[in-house]
N, C-alpha and C positions, 0 to 999 in steps of 0.2 A: 750455216747456226752464225751465230755472233761470236765473236773470242771474245769471251771474261775481261775485263780489263782489272787493272790492280790498282786497287785503292792507297794511297800513301798518307799517312798524315805525318804533318812536319811541323814543327815549332813553329810560333808566330812569326811571323817576318816584316820587320819596319816599312819595309820596300811596298809591303800591299796597298799601303794607305794614298801610294803616290801612282801607285798603277792605276787604281781606280779612279782617281781626279785624271788623268790622262786622257784615259779610255772615254770619261764621262762628258768632257769637255768636248771630244770629236764628238761622242751621240748630242751633245747640247746643240753642238753646231748645226746638225744634218738634219737634225729632229724638229728644233725650236720649239713651235708655241706647241706641237704636239704630244709633246713629254712634259707633263704637267712636275711631274717630279721627277728627276733622277738620282736615288737612293744606293750606296753602297749598302750592301746585306749579306747574312751568312757568314759564317765563322769567321772568313776572313777580316769582316768590319769589327771586329770584337778584339782591341787590343790584348794581349799576350793569350790569346789563345790560338790552341795545335787547331791546325786544318790541314785539308786537302789542298795543293797550291793551283787552286783557282780560284778566281776574283767572281763572286755574284753579284749581279746590281740588278736593281729593278729597276724598270719606268715605270710610271703611272702614268695613266692615259684616258681618254673621256669615250674612246668607242675603239671596237678592236674594227676597224674600217682597211679601204684599200690603199688610201694616202699615206697612213702610216705604214701596212707593210713595202709598200714603195722606196720610203724614205729609211727602209731600216736596209733593206737590198740594195740601196743608190749607196748606202753605207758600207756593204761590201757584204752586211750579215745575210746568212740565210735563215730561213724558218724550218723547225725540225717539224716534219708531215705530221698530221692530226691535230685532233681536242686534246689540249693537254689540259691535268690538272691536279690543284695541290693534295698532299695529304691532309686529307679532312681530318679535325683533331673531335674526338668521339666529345659527341654530346656538342656537335656545332649544329645551330639552329640554321633555319633558309634555305633557297635548294641549291640542288646538286651545282647550278650555272655559278653560286658567288665563289666558287673554287679550282675556276676555268681560266684561263693565261695561255698566251702565246709564248711561245720558247724558240729564242735564237742561239746558234753556232757564230761565232767572231767570224770575220774577214782575215783571210789568208794570211797568214805573218804575222796577226798578233797573239798577244800569249792567250794561253788559255782563258776561258770564261763560259760561264753560264749567263743567259741575257733573260729574265723575265720579264715578260710585260703583262701588266695586271690592270683591271678599271679601278679607277680611286672611290676610293670607299667602301672594296667591299673586302670580306672577312680576312681573302687572301694577299691582299695589297698592306692590310693593318698588322698581320701577322708578322711576317720575317721584322719591322720595321719593332713591335712590341717585346719580340723574341730578341733581337738585337739589341737595346735599350737595358730588357732586363739582364741581359749577362754583359753587358759594359758595367753596371750597378752592381753585380751579386759575381763576385773574382771566384767564391768558392764556388757555385754551382756551375761556372765558366769550366773550371779545372774537373769538375765533375762530368761535365760535356766531355770535353779533351779525354779523357782517360778511356771513357764508354768508347768513344771513336776510335783510341789507337787499337783497345782489344778488338773491337767489330776488323777492324780491320788485318791485323795478325791472326782471328780463331775463326773465321768464317771460311766454311768448305769452298762455296760460290759467291764471290765480292761483288756480284749483280745485286744480293737478296741487302745488300749493306743499307741501301734508303731505309727500305721499308722494315728492317729491323729496327732500325734505331729512332723510326716515327713513334713507337711507345714513349721512349725516351723524353723524346718531343714533348710531347702532350704532356708530360708529367711538369717541363720546366712552364708548358705554356700557361697552365691553370695556376700553376704558381704567380708567372707574371700575368697574366688577368687581376689575381689579387691585390697585385703589387699597383698595377697602374689605377684601380679603382682605389687605393687605400693616398695612392700620393697625387692624385688626380693627373696621369700621365696623358701627355696626348703626342703625336708626330710631333717633331720638331724641323724646323725648315728641311727644304730637299738638300740634298749632298751637293746638287750640281743642279 
């Protein structure tokens, strides 16, 4: 039986942006043109947002293929087994494959990260960029999201349910983010690395 992990939400750390840049620079060097984008995503990418002390990175690629896997392994990353899928928001259109990704654990000795590899242009590649930018532009929504995460971390009997329990709130933010994106003409900015 898998040992339950503890979810700890801590105040925003200014060091997270620099840690991302250091990790992303190494990935950029190792992946070269295989990485079309490398972005800092997730709660640690939103200034002021409380989060787990885990850096989320998104590597956007053209294909899930052997050269990409080999480059990630050469950089010391370990691919998690199986086909991974992101949470699919309610009312999402398109095939289930739009939500597939590869997920990698960091090299030994590197700080804790979640490295998500997604295909450029798929909804699950756009989602975390929009979510991040919306929360950056809406601090009150970011603080409400942080409070939800703190309460879940403290009150869930089985913290392995943390991601699934949080997903409906993420959907609510995502729907607001889509409306905001349409109103302001949002497009993803340049890659972070």
